[in-house]
N, C-alpha and C positions, 0 to 999 in steps of 0.2 A: 402543284407543279406537275406537268406531264411526266410520264415514266421515262421517256427518251431523254428529256433534259436532266432528270435526276441521275440516270445512268451515265450520261456524259460528264456530269459534275463529279460523280464518284470515281470514274475512270481517270479524269483529270487530276483529282486529288492523289490517287494511287501513283500516277506517273510522276507527279512532283515529289512524292515520297522517295521513289526509286532514283530520280535524278540527283537528289541531295542525300545519297545513302550514308556517307560518312557523318554529315551533320545530323542526319536523322538518328543514326546509331548513338551519337553523343547525347542527343536529346533524350532518347529512350533510357540511356544509362542514368542521366540525372533524375528523370522521372522515377526510375526504379529506386534509386537511392532515397528519394523523397518519400515514396510510398513505403519502402522498407523501414525508414525511420519512424513513420507513423505506426507500422506494424510492431516495431520494437516498443513503442510507447504503450500500445495495447497489451503486449505480453508482460511488460514490466508492471503495468497497472493490475493485470490479472494476478501476477505473482505476489505483488505487495498486498492486494486485497485478501488473497488466500492466506498469506502468512499472518497478516494482521488479524484475520478472523480466527486462525488457530491460536495465535497469541492471546487474543481476547478471551478465548475459552479457558486458558490456563491462568490468566491474571485475575486477581480479585483483591479486595481490601479485607484483611482479617483484623477484627477488633477483639482483643483479648481482655477478659474481665478479671478483676482481683478475686482472690479466693474468698469464699464465704459470701459472695454476691448473690442475693436471692434471685432465683430463676424468673420469678414474676416480673422483676425489674428489668431483667435482660429481655424478656419477651415484650415488655412495654416499649423498650428501645427498638426492638426488631419491628414492631408495628409502625413506629414513626418512620423508620427507614423505608419500609415498604410503600409508604405513601408518596415518596419522592418519585418524580417523573423519570429521573435518570436511573433509578434502581430497577434492574431486571429480576433479581432474586436475592433473598437473604436466607442463609441456612444456619441453623443453630447447631453447634457441636458442644456437647457437655464435656466435663472433665474426663468422665469415664470413656466416652467415645473417642476423645482425643488420645488417651493413653492406648486404647485398643488399636486405633489407626496407626499410631507410632510404632507399636510392636509389630503390626502386620507389615508396615513399610520397611522395617529393619530386622525382619525375621531371620535373615542370613548373616546378620552382624552381631556376633556374640558380645563384643565389647559394649555396644549400646545397650543391649538387653541386661547385661550384668550391672551396668551403671544405674539403670532404672531400679533394679532389685536392691542395690546397695543403698539407694536413697531411702528405701523403706516406705515410701508414700507415692503420691501422684504429684509430680512436679509441674504438670501441664495445667493450662488454664481453660476454662470454658470460653467459647468464642463465637462470633458471628462472622460468617464468610459472605461478603457482599459482592455481587456481580452487577456491572453496569451494562447498558445497551451498547455504548461506544467507549473506546479507550479514553477519549478526551473528557468524558463525564466523571472520571474518578476524582479529578481535582475538586469538582463541586461537591461530591459526596464527602471527601476528606474535610473540606471546609465546614460542611454541616456538622460533622462529628466533632471537630476541634472547637467549634463555637457553641456547641450544645452544653450549657452549664448544668443542665438538669442531670446529666449522666456522666459528667466529667470525673466525679469522685470514684466511680466504680470501674473506670477504664484503666487497665494496666498498660496496654500497648496497642498502637495502630501501625501496621506494617506498610502503609502507603509510600512513605519516603524511600523504602528499600526498593520498591518497584518503579518509582517515578522516573529515575534517571534512565534505565534501559528502555523504557517505553518511549520517553521523549527523544532519546538518541535514535531509536529505530524510526520513529515517525518523521523526524527531521531528515534522516538519510533518504527515506522514500520520497519525501517532498522535494528534496534537492535533485534527486535523479529525475523525477518527473519534469521539473522545470528545465533541466538540461536537455532532455529529450524534446520537449515542446519547442525550446529555442532552436535546436538542430532541425526540427521539422519545418519551422518557419524559414530558416536560412535556405534549406534545400528546396523548399517550395518556391522561394524567390529565384533561386538559380535555375530551377526547372522552367519557370515562366520566362526568364531572361533568355535561356538558350533556345527554347522553343520559339520565342519571339524572333530571335535572330535567324533561326532556320526558316521560318515562314517569310521573313523579310527578304532573305536571300532568294527564296523561290519566287517571290513576287518581283524582285529585281530582274531575274532571268526571263520573266514573262512580261516585262514592262511594256514592250511594243504591242504584244497581244492585248494587254489590258487597255492600252490607249485606243487601239482599233475597236475593241468591244465597247468602250465608252462612246466612241464616235458614232457607232452604228445604233446606239440607243440602249445598250445593255444596262440593266439596273445594277446598283452597287451590290445588292444582295446576290445577284447572279454571278458577279465577279468574285465576291467573297467566298461563296460556298465551297469551291475546290480547296481553298486554303484552310477553311474550317474542317473539311473532311480530312485533310492531311494532319491537322492538329488532333482530331479525334483518333485517327489511326495510331499516332504516336502515343497518345494516352492509353489506348487499349493494349498495345504491345507492351508498354511499360508496366501495365497492370498484370498481365499474364507472366511476364518475366519475374516480377516481384513475388507473385503467388507461388511460382515454381521454386524459387530460391527459399522462400519462407517455409514451404512444405517440407523440403528435404532437410533444412536446418532444424526445424522443430522435431522431425522424426529422429534426428541425430542427437539433439540435446535433451529430449524429453526423458529418456531413461536415466541420464546423468543428474538431471534436476530432481528426479524422484529419489535418488540415492541420498541427496542432501535434505530434500523436503518431501518426506513420505506423504502420499495422498494428493500431491500436486501433479496432475497428469496434463501436461501441455498438449500432447498429441490428442487426447480425448477432447480437450477444450477446443482445439483447432478444428477437429472433425465435426463436432457437434454444432459449431458456429460457422461452418464452411460457407454456406449460402450467404449469410449476412456479410461475412468477410469479403467474399467475391463481389457482392453488390456494392459495398462501400468502396472497395478498391477500384472498381469500374467507374463509379461516380467520381471519385477523386482523380483518377487518371484522365478521364474525359474532360473533367473540369479544368485541370492544369493545361491540357493540350488546347482546349477550345478557348479559354480566356486569353492564352498567349496569342493565338491566331487572331482573335478579335482586336486585341491591342495593336498588333502589328498592322493589320488591315486598316484599322481606323486611322492610324497615323499616316499610312501610305496614301490612302484615298482621301484623307481629310474629310471623312464622312461624318 
């Protein structure tokens, strides 16, 4: 396409954008809401993955063994567990180490320490602490332990059931929030396309005589379409940059507050380190919403 034609098309698209300023602003607002909803989904996904990762580091299955259980039998069981694909690590804690760890953890609590002394022995059990690669793998590990008849007689207690409910509740909450955000993103995407569609249709209606003349003198459908596609692209780009501006200041505001509740979760650092990717994704999404709306409106109007 010659440069003068391209320049004329771009100027025409910009003029259409200015003529329908109020409708253009409404379109930008809806595109902004749509893109911001997508940003919210990304942020929630980052927060949930970080929290789940931190939670996963703290969660394990502890298998306690009855007193007088031979260590070699415990280590045999440990070896079997380590062969499982779901198991990340298995750590053996002897009775002596368990007592030492307990005293260290409660060194400032005299009542606990006195209670241990009054018992006159070691009330704690030798144990295996089992970590999985993923939270949802603990159920499979617990099933293996409970169904293993070879070692059932030496097991005193397995703590999986104590941890299962909070893990399941948190995972279900995160999944529910994700589904809600995805649903909102779909709804706002539809609204963005619909409003942009109406904006472009209105622009085309105001130029209906020019369009008819252009068709009569032999202008191709694509030549007629391009100014409106340019208008859609402009709407998408402006919506993108408005969204990025709002997102930036919002993240800078809430990031310190999030760190107060979730130490180590730095939203500002995440945003800055992924800024180029976020900008590119927002531009692609904004231009897509504007362009697809324009193409739908133009196709219906020209019946191309």
